[in-house]
C-alpha positions in Angstrom: 0.0 0.0 0.0 1.5 3.5 -1.0 2.4 5.5 2.1 1.3 9.3 2.2 3.0 12.3 3.7 0.9 12.4 7.0 2.6 12.4 10.2 3.1 8.7 11.1 3.6 9.0 14.8 0.7 10.0 16.8 0.6 12.4 19.7 -0.5 11.7 23.2 -4.1 12.7 24.3 -4.1 14.7 27.6 -4.9 11.9 29.8 -2.2 9.7 28.3 0.4 12.5 28.7 -0.4 13.0 32.3 -0.2 9.1 33.1 3.2 9.0 31.2 4.5 12.0 33.1 3.4 10.4 36.4 5.6 7.5 35.8 8.8 9.6 36.0 10.9 8.9 39.1 12.3 12.3 39.4 15.8 11.0 40.0 18.1 13.1 42.2 20.8 12.9 39.7 18.8 12.8 36.3 20.6 10.9 33.8 18.1 12.0 31.2 19.2 15.5 31.5 22.8 14.3 31.2 21.9 12.5 27.9 20.3 15.7 26.4 22.7 17.5 24.5 21.2 21.0 25.4 20.7 19.7 29.1 17.0 20.3 29.0 15.6 20.2 32.6 13.6 17.2 31.9 12.3 16.0 35.4 11.3 19.8 36.3 9.0 20.1 33.3 7.8 16.5 33.6 6.9 17.2 37.2 4.8 20.3 36.3 3.2 18.2 33.5 2.3 15.4 35.8 0.3 18.1 37.9 -1.5 19.6 34.9 0.7 22.8 34.9 1.2 23.0 31.2 2.3 26.7 31.1 4.9 26.0 33.8 6.2 23.0 32.0 6.6 25.3 28.8 8.4 28.0 30.6 10.9 25.3 31.9 11.3 23.8 28.5 11.9 27.4 27.0 14.9 28.1 29.1 16.9 25.6 27.2 15.0 24.9 23.7 13.5 27.3 21.2 12.4 24.3 19.2 10.7 22.0 21.4 7.8 20.7 19.1 10.7 20.0 16.6 13.1 18.3 19.1 10.0 16.2 20.5 9.6 14.7 16.9 13.1 14.4 15.3 15.8 14.2 18.2 17.6 10.8 18.5 15.9 10.2 21.9 16.7 6.7 21.7 20.6 7.7 22.0 20.0 10.7 24.1 17.5 11.5 27.0 15.4 8.1 26.7 18.4 6.0 26.2 19.8 7.4 29.6 16.5 7.0 31.5 17.0 4.7 34.5 14.0 2.9 33.5 15.6 2.0 30.0 17.2 -1.1 31.8 13.9 -2.6 32.3 12.9 -1.4 28.7 10.2 0.9 30.2 11.8 4.4 29.6 9.9 7.5 30.0 8.7 8.5 26.4 10.3 12.1 26.8 10.3 13.0 23.2 6.5 12.5 23.0 5.8 14.3 26.3 7.9 17.3 24.9 6.0 17.1 21.7 2.7 17.0 23.7 3.5 20.1 25.9 4.8 22.2 23.0 1.6 21.2 20.7 -0.8 21.9 23.6 0.9 25.0 24.4 0.5 26.3 20.9 -3.0 25.2 20.6 -4.1 26.9 23.7 -1.9 29.9 23.4 -0.8 29.6 27.0 2.8 31.3 26.7 3.1 34.9 26.5 6.8 35.7 26.8 7.6 39.3 27.7 9.7 40.8 24.9 12.9 42.8 26.3 13.7 46.1 24.8 16.2 45.7 22.1 18.9 47.9 23.5 22.0 45.6 23.7 23.1 45.5 20.2 22.1 44.4 16.7 23.0 40.8 15.4 22.5 39.3 11.7 21.9 35.7 11.5 22.5 34.1 8.2 20.5 31.1 7.6 17.4 29.9 9.6 17.9 26.4 10.3 18.2 25.0 13.7 21.4 26.9 14.8 20.2 30.2 13.3 16.8 29.9 14.8 18.3 29.1 18.2 20.9 32.1 18.0 18.1 34.3 17.2 15.7 33.0 20.1 18.4 33.2 22.7 19.8 36.6 21.8 16.3 38.2 21.4 15.2 37.1 24.8 18.5 38.8 26.1 17.8 42.1 24.7 19.4 42.0 21.2 17.8 43.1 18.0 18.1 40.0 15.7 17.5 40.0 12.0 17.6 36.6 10.2 18.7 36.5 6.4 17.4 33.4 4.6 17.9 32.4 0.9 14.8 30.3 0.7 11.2 31.9 0.3 10.3 30.4 3.7 12.4 30.1 6.8 13.4 26.9 8.6 16.3 25.6 6.5 16.7 21.8 6.8 13.6 21.7 9.1 11.5 22.9 6.3 13.4 21.5 3.3 15.3 18.7 4.4 13.1 16.5 6.8 10.0 14.8 5.2 6.5 15.9 6.1 5.8 12.4 7.6 8.5 13.1 10.2 8.1 16.8 10.8 5.0 18.6 9.6 5.9 21.9 7.9 2.9 23.5 10.0 4.9 22.5 13.0 8.1 24.4 11.9 6.1 27.6 10.8 4.5 27.4 14.3 7.8 27.3 16.0 9.2 30.1 13.8 6.2 32.2 14.5 7.0 31.9 18.2 10.6 33.3 17.5 9.0 36.0 15.3 7.0 37.1 18.5 10.2 37.6 20.2 10.9 40.4 17.9 13.1 38.7 15.5 12.9 40.1 11.7 13.1 37.7 8.9 14.5 38.8 5.3 13.6 36.0 3.0 14.8 35.3 -0.5 17.9 36.9 0.6 21.4 35.2 -0.1 24.2 36.7 1.4 27.3 36.3 -0.7 25.2 37.1 -3.7 22.6 39.9 -2.9 24.5 41.2 0.1 28.0 40.7 1.5 29.2 40.5 5.1 30.9 44.0 4.8 27.5 45.5 3.7 25.8 43.9 6.8 28.4 45.6 9.0 27.8 48.9 7.1 24.1 48.6 8.0 25.1 48.8 11.7 25.2 45.2 12.9 27.3 44.6 15.8 28.1 40.9 15.1 27.1 38.4 12.5 26.4 34.7 12.5 27.0 32.2 9.9 24.4 29.4 10.3 24.5 28.3 6.5 24.8 24.7 6.8 26.2 22.3 4.1 24.6 22.7 0.9 26.9 21.2 -1.5 26.4 17.6 -1.9 29.4 15.3 -2.0 29.7 12.9 -4.9 31.5 9.4 -5.3 33.7 8.6 -8.1 31.5 6.3 -9.8 31.4 6.0 -13.9 28.0 7.3 -14.8 27.5 9.3 -11.5 26.8 12.8 -13.4 24.0 11.2 -15.5 20.7 13.5 -14.8 19.0 10.4 -13.3 21.3 10.4 -10.6 20.1 12.7 -7.8 21.3 14.2 -4.7 19.3 13.4 -1.6 19.2 16.8 -0.1 18.2 18.3 -3.3 15.4 15.5 -3.9 14.1 16.0 -0.5 13.8 19.8 -1.1 12.1 19.3 -4.4 9.5 17.0 -2.7 9.0 19.5 0.0 8.4 22.4 -2.6 6.2 20.1 -4.4 4.2 19.2 -1.3 3.9 23.0 -0.7 2.7 23.7 -4.2 5.6 25.5 -5.3 6.8 23.0 -7.9 5.2 20.4 -10.5 5.3 16.8 -10.0 7.3 16.3 -13.1 10.3 18.5 -11.6 10.6 15.9 -8.6 11.5 13.1 -11.2 12.0 10.3 -8.7 8.8 8.2 -8.4 6.2 7.0 -10.9 6.6 3.1 -10.5 10.3 3.2 -11.2 13.4 1.3 -9.5 15.4 3.4 -7.3 18.7 2.8 -5.4 19.9 4.9 -2.7 23.6 5.2 -1.5 24.5 5.6 2.1 22.9 4.7 5.4 22.3 7.7 7.6 19.1 9.3 8.4 19.0 11.4 5.2 19.5 8.3 3.1 16.6 6.6 5.1 14.5 9.9 4.5 15.2 9.8 0.9 14.5 6.1 0.4 11.0 6.5 2.3 10.2 9.5 0.4 10.9 7.6 -2.9 8.2 5.1 -1.6 5.8 7.7 -1.1 6.4 9.4 -4.3 5.3 6.1 -6.1 8.4 4.2 -6.5 7.9 0.5 -7.3 11.2 -0.8 -5.6 13.6 1.1 -3.2 16.9 -0.4 -2.2 19.5 1.2 0.2 23.1 0.3 -0.9 25.5 0.5 2.0 29.3 -0.5 1.9 29.4 -1.8 5.6 27.2 -3.9 7.6 24.0 -2.8 9.6 26.2 -2.4 12.8 27.9 0.5 11.3 24.8 2.4 9.8 24.4 6.1 11.0 20.7 6.0 10.9 18.7 5.2 14.1 17.5 1.8 14.5 14.0 2.9 14.9 14.3 4.7 11.4 15.6 1.5 9.8 12.8 -0.6 11.5 10.2 1.7 9.9 11.9 1.8 6.7 11.8 -1.9 6.5 8.1 -1.9 7.5 7.3 0.4 4.6 9.1 -1.8 2.0 12.6 -0.2 1.7 15.1 -3.2 0.9 18.8 -3.1 2.1 21.9 -4.4 0.6 24.8 -4.6 3.0 28.5 -4.6 2.3 27.8 -3.6 -1.1 28.8 -0.9 -3.4 27.7 0.5 -6.7 30.5 0.5 -9.1 28.9 1.6 -12.4 25.9 3.4 -13.6 24.7 2.7 -17.1 22.5 5.0 -19.0 19.6 4.1 -21.3 19.1 7.4 -23.0 20.1 11.2 -21.9 17.3 11.1 -19.2 16.9 7.6 -18.1 19.2 4.8 -16.6 19.2 1.3 -17.7 21.1 -0.4 -14.8 23.6 -0.4 -12.0 26.5 -2.6 -11.2 26.4 -4.0 -7.7 29.6 -5.3 -6.2 29.2 -7.4 -3.0 32.2 -8.8 -1.5 33.9 -8.9 -4.8 30.9 -10.2 -6.7 29.5 -8.1 -9.4 26.0 -8.3 -10.7 24.2 -6.0 -13.1 20.5 -5.3 -12.1 17.8 -2.7 -13.6 17.5 0.8 -12.2 15.8 3.9 -13.0 17.3 6.4 -10.6 20.1 6.5 -8.0 19.9 8.8 -5.2 23.1 9.7 -3.3 23.2 10.5 0.3 26.9 10.4 1.2 27.2 13.7 2.9 27.7 17.4 2.0 30.1 20.3 2.3 29.7 24.0 2.9 29.0 26.4 0.1 31.5 29.1 -0.4 29.3 32.1 -1.3 30.1 34.1 2.0 33.9 33.0 2.3 34.6 34.1 -1.2 32.9 37.4 -0.9 34.5 38.2 2.5 38.0 38.9 3.6 39.4 37.4 6.8 37.3 34.2 7.1 39.5 31.0 7.1 38.5 27.6 6.3 40.1 24.3 6.7 41.1 22.0 3.9 37.5 20.7 3.3 35.8 24.3 3.4 34.5 24.3 6.9 34.8 27.6 8.7 37.6 27.9 11.4 36.2 29.1 14.8 37.9 30.0 18.1 37.0 29.0 21.6 37.2 32.5 23.1 34.8 34.2 22.4 33.3 30.7 21.3 32.2 30.5 17.9 34.1 33.6 16.4 35.9 33.2 13.1 39.1 34.7 12.1 37.3 37.7 11.0 36.4 40.1 14.0 32.7 40.0 14.8 31.8 37.2 12.8 30.7 34.0 14.2 29.7 30.7 12.9 28.0 27.4 14.1 26.3 24.4 13.1 27.2 22.1 10.4 29.2 25.0 8.5 31.8 24.5 11.1 31.8 20.6 11.0 30.9 20.0 14.8 27.0 19.0 14.9 25.4 16.0 13.5 21.8 16.4 14.3 19.3 19.1 15.0 19.7 19.4 18.6 23.5 19.2 18.5 23.4 22.1 16.0 21.2 23.7 18.8 23.7 23.0 21.6 26.5 24.4 19.5 24.6 27.5 18.6 23.6 28.2 22.4 27.4 28.3 23.1 27.9 30.6 20.2 25.0 32.9 21.5 26.9 33.3 24.7 30.1 34.1 22.7 28.4 36.8 20.7 26.8 38.2 23.8 30.1 38.6 25.6 31.9 40.0 22.3 29.2 42.5 21.9 28.9 43.6 25.3 32.7 44.0 25.6 32.7 46.2 22.5 30.1 48.6 23.6 31.8 48.8 27.0 35.0 49.7 25.3 33.2 52.3 23.0 31.5 53.9 26.2 35.0 54.2 27.9 36.5 55.7 25.0 33.6 58.2 24.5 33.8 59.2 28.1 37.7 60.1 27.9 
């Protein structure tokens, strides 16, 4: 049966959420908090939820997270908070992610939280990119009295949350709702605005910004050296997922997505993006989808839960296998691929190949700005003090563009540290300016 893009995991009802929260043991040394990359005060907000104090629970979550409805859905809970829960040893861990999602959704639906918006008197900060890192920077600094403006190249904010994670895992309306909360903090969004093309870093400083944050991610897909890899029927996973998102939003025609329509698809790679691409290809009507991975299942980067769901949806897996050749039928269609499993080669029919083998940063900003150094792979170099500042004074970077985070919540953790670095930097500059003015 063909799958659609409706969210696959159902939320708790109110009685279910209360009962689940009441199972929490409220450990004196909460290992769940230690397992959370952003050190969310999990037992505290679960205790409030257990008593029905939803507004209090939301306020506690907001101390550490700007995107609770997102984290509640896409975080690697099995490896983080839930995996560290003391009840996990009995196989009865608290479903922390589902509870966080419930609190965030309930709060938004009921309109419970109305945060006081501080006056923007501490300085102005420009944020380039509106993915998890950029939104976290914007939320944290806006709450601390900074005027924050986000510059986003896409027609809608959200970055990978909007264009890289499929609807069935993270509904776009949930992302829009979280962004609306950040807008209510006074953050200004400039859309369809590509820094490095439309404006430069230097022009942003000329507009009066005290600091600039680069949260541009890794938008350039990596390629493998396989004969035939440049054929038009070989797609990049992140671009395929983006096209599907645009199609689902009514911004692109079905023909432009290409993959689907009863075809045979091979996906190279076995991280969460690869599995997202495979499951999305199923939803777009592909007849057969196979993930090809050069190692065994114990080495896959994808979550086990994502793998299990992919298998249930009909995705096939070939372990210890590589594609060594891609054969074309004509300028727009493939004929077959050559599979190499333990040295044995077989040629099998194929219509499309989707590559999910990682990505690297684009060079738009670095190439148009003096003083920002990168490593040999193009990742931006930053310093520890102030945390996140690049080799260009006043320019900070975080998230995937610095090659540190691996997931949404890890990007958020890194961004929270960078936000503190920006805060200290701008305050120090303002202090020195006031001292020099008084002389």
